[in-house]
C-alpha positions in Angstrom: 41.1 -19.3 -65.0 38.6 -17.7 -67.0 38.7 -14.3 -67.9 37.2 -12.7 -65.5 39.7 -14.1 -62.5 42.5 -13.0 -65.2 41.5 -9.7 -65.1 41.1 -9.5 -62.0 44.7 -10.5 -60.7 45.9 -8.0 -63.2 44.0 -5.5 -61.8 45.2 -6.2 -57.5 48.6 -6.8 -59.1 48.8 -3.0 -61.3 47.3 -1.9 -58.0 49.7 -3.4 -55.4 52.7 -2.5 -58.0 50.7 1.8 -57.6 51.1 1.4 -54.0 54.1 0.3 -53.8 56.1 2.6 -56.0 57.9 5.3 -54.9 55.3 7.0 -52.1 52.0 5.6 -54.1 51.6 8.8 -55.3 51.1 9.7 -59.2 53.3 12.6 -60.3 52.4 15.2 -62.6 54.5 18.4 -63.6 52.2 20.9 -64.8 54.6 23.4 -67.3 54.2 25.3 -70.6 54.5 22.3 -73.0 51.7 20.1 -71.1 51.7 17.5 -68.9 53.5 14.5 -67.6 52.6 11.0 -65.1 54.8 8.9 -63.0 55.1 8.1 -59.3 55.7 10.3 -56.6 54.6 13.7 -55.7 52.5 15.9 -57.5 53.9 19.5 -57.9 52.3 21.7 -60.4 54.0 24.4 -61.4 52.5 28.1 -62.3 55.4 30.1 -63.7 57.6 30.3 -60.3 55.4 29.5 -57.6 55.9 25.6 -57.5 52.8 23.9 -55.3 52.8 19.8 -54.1 50.4 18.0 -53.4 49.9 14.9 -53.0 47.7 12.4 -54.2 45.7 9.0 -54.4 47.3 6.0 -57.7 46.4 6.5 -61.6 43.4 7.9 -62.5 42.7 4.9 -65.2 43.0 2.2 -62.2 40.1 3.9 -60.7 38.3 3.9 -64.1 38.8 0.2 -63.6 37.5 -0.3 -60.9 34.9 1.7 -60.7 33.4 0.9 -63.7 34.7 -2.9 -64.3 34.4 -3.5 -60.4 37.0 -6.3 -61.0 38.7 -6.0 -58.0 35.4 -6.0 -55.6 34.4 -9.0 -57.7 35.9 -11.3 -54.7 33.8 -9.3 -52.1 30.3 -10.4 -50.9 27.5 -8.8 -52.7 23.8 -7.4 -51.1 21.3 -5.5 -52.6 20.5 -2.8 -50.6 18.5 1.0 -51.0 20.5 3.5 -50.0 19.6 7.3 -49.7 21.5 9.9 -48.9 21.2 12.3 -46.0 23.9 15.3 -44.6 24.3 16.5 -40.9 21.5 19.4 -41.7 18.2 19.8 -39.3 16.2 18.4 -42.4 18.7 14.7 -42.4 19.4 15.0 -38.4 17.0 17.3 -36.8 19.9 19.0 -35.6 21.2 22.4 -35.8 25.0 23.7 -36.5 24.9 25.2 -32.3 23.9 21.9 -31.5 27.1 20.2 -29.5 26.1 17.0 -31.4 26.1 18.4 -34.6 28.1 16.3 -37.3 28.8 13.0 -34.2 27.8 9.9 -35.6 26.8 7.5 -33.0 29.4 5.8 -32.9 31.6 9.7 -32.1 33.2 9.9 -34.6 32.9 13.1 -37.0 31.0 12.4 -40.6 33.1 12.8 -43.4 32.9 12.6 -47.0 36.5 11.0 -47.7 37.9 7.8 -50.2 36.3 6.6 -46.8 33.0 7.8 -45.6 30.8 7.5 -42.9 27.4 6.1 -43.6 25.0 4.4 -42.1 23.1 1.4 -41.5 21.3 -0.7 -39.6 23.4 -2.2 -37.0 22.8 -5.4 -36.8 22.5 -5.9 -40.2 25.9 -4.4 -41.1 28.1 -3.5 -37.6 29.8 -0.3 -36.9 33.1 -1.1 -38.8 31.1 -2.3 -41.8 33.1 -1.5 -44.7 31.2 -1.3 -47.5 31.8 -0.1 -51.2 28.9 1.4 -53.2 29.1 1.5 -57.0 28.5 5.2 -58.2 29.7 6.9 -54.4 33.2 4.8 -52.8 33.8 2.9 -49.8 31.2 3.6 -47.4 32.5 2.7 -43.2 29.0 2.1 -41.3 29.5 4.7 -38.3 26.3 5.3 -37.6 21.9 4.4 -37.3 19.1 6.4 -38.5 15.5 5.8 -37.4 14.3 4.8 -41.2 17.0 3.1 -41.2 15.9 -1.0 -40.7 17.2 -3.7 -42.3 18.4 -3.5 -45.8 19.2 -0.1 -46.1 22.0 2.5 -46.0 22.4 6.2 -45.6 25.5 7.8 -47.2 27.3 11.1 -46.0 27.1 13.9 -47.9 28.5 17.1 -47.2 25.7 19.5 -47.9 21.9 19.0 -48.8 22.2 20.0 -52.7 24.7 17.1 -52.7 22.1 14.8 -51.4 19.9 15.1 -54.2 22.2 16.0 -57.2 24.3 13.6 -56.9 22.0 10.4 -55.2 19.0 10.3 -54.0 17.8 7.2 -53.6 18.7 4.2 -55.2 18.6 0.1 -55.3 22.2 -0.7 -55.8 24.2 -4.1 -55.2 26.9 -3.3 -52.2 30.4 -5.4 -51.8 30.6 -6.1 -47.9 34.9 -5.3 -48.1 35.1 -5.8 -44.0 32.4 -6.6 -41.5 32.8 -4.8 -39.1 33.9 -6.1 -34.7 31.0 -3.2 -33.8 33.4 0.0 -33.1 34.7 3.0 -35.3 37.6 5.3 -34.5 38.9 8.1 -35.9 42.2 6.4 -35.5 40.9 3.8 -38.0 39.2 6.3 -40.9 42.2 8.3 -40.8 44.4 5.4 -41.4 42.7 4.3 -44.2 42.4 7.3 -46.0 45.6 7.8 -45.7 45.6 5.0 -47.8 43.0 5.7 -50.1 42.7 3.2 -53.1 45.8 1.3 -51.7 44.1 0.0 -48.4 42.5 -2.0 -50.6 45.1 -4.0 -51.8 46.2 -5.4 -48.5 43.9 -6.8 -45.3 42.0 -4.1 -43.7 43.9 -4.2 -40.6 41.7 -4.5 -36.7 41.0 -0.9 -35.5 43.2 -1.7 -32.1 46.3 -2.4 -35.2 45.5 1.7 -35.8 44.8 3.6 -33.1 
C-alpha cells in the first residue's frame, strides 16, 4: 500500500464516521466567548434567540476532498471542456414566463446544490450520470444542449453573473462517480442532496430505490 492509497483510506474512514456520528451534521454553538464544534445540530445563539440549522460535514473534511481529490481518485477520470449556463434567455432562449423555464430535458428543475444539475452529450454521459467537477462540485447530468457535443459539459449556475464570475470556460479533469441509467427524477436529486457529501461514503443506489 503506497502513501496515496493510505491517505485515501483514512479520508474515507473519516467520511464514514462523519456520516454516522450522531445525525452526521456539525454542531456549532456561537456564544459570548467563541465557537465550539462537535456533531449534531447547528445552533446559533444571539441573545435569547436560538436558530437551529442542519449542515453538512466538517469543513476540514470538505477541504481535504476539494483540494487533494484523494477520495475521488478511485473513480475514472476524463478531460472535458466545461462551460456555465443559467436558466435565462441568453443561455436557454426562455424567459421566466415560458412554461418550460428552468426545466431540464429530463423533466427535473435546474438546481445549484451539493449535487447540481448539469448538461452533457447524452451519448457520452447518459442522464443520471454523477460527475465530480473540481472547483464546482458534484453534477448530475439532467440536461442536454445544442452546442454540447462530445466531451463538453455545461454547468448550471443561478445567475448570469455567477456564470462569468465563478466559472466561464475551462478544460478540466472530471471524475465519473456513477454512470447514469438514462433518467433523472426529483426524488433521486433530493436523496443525494439530503445526504450531501456523506452520500459518497456508500454506493450510490439505483433511482428506483429513491422514489
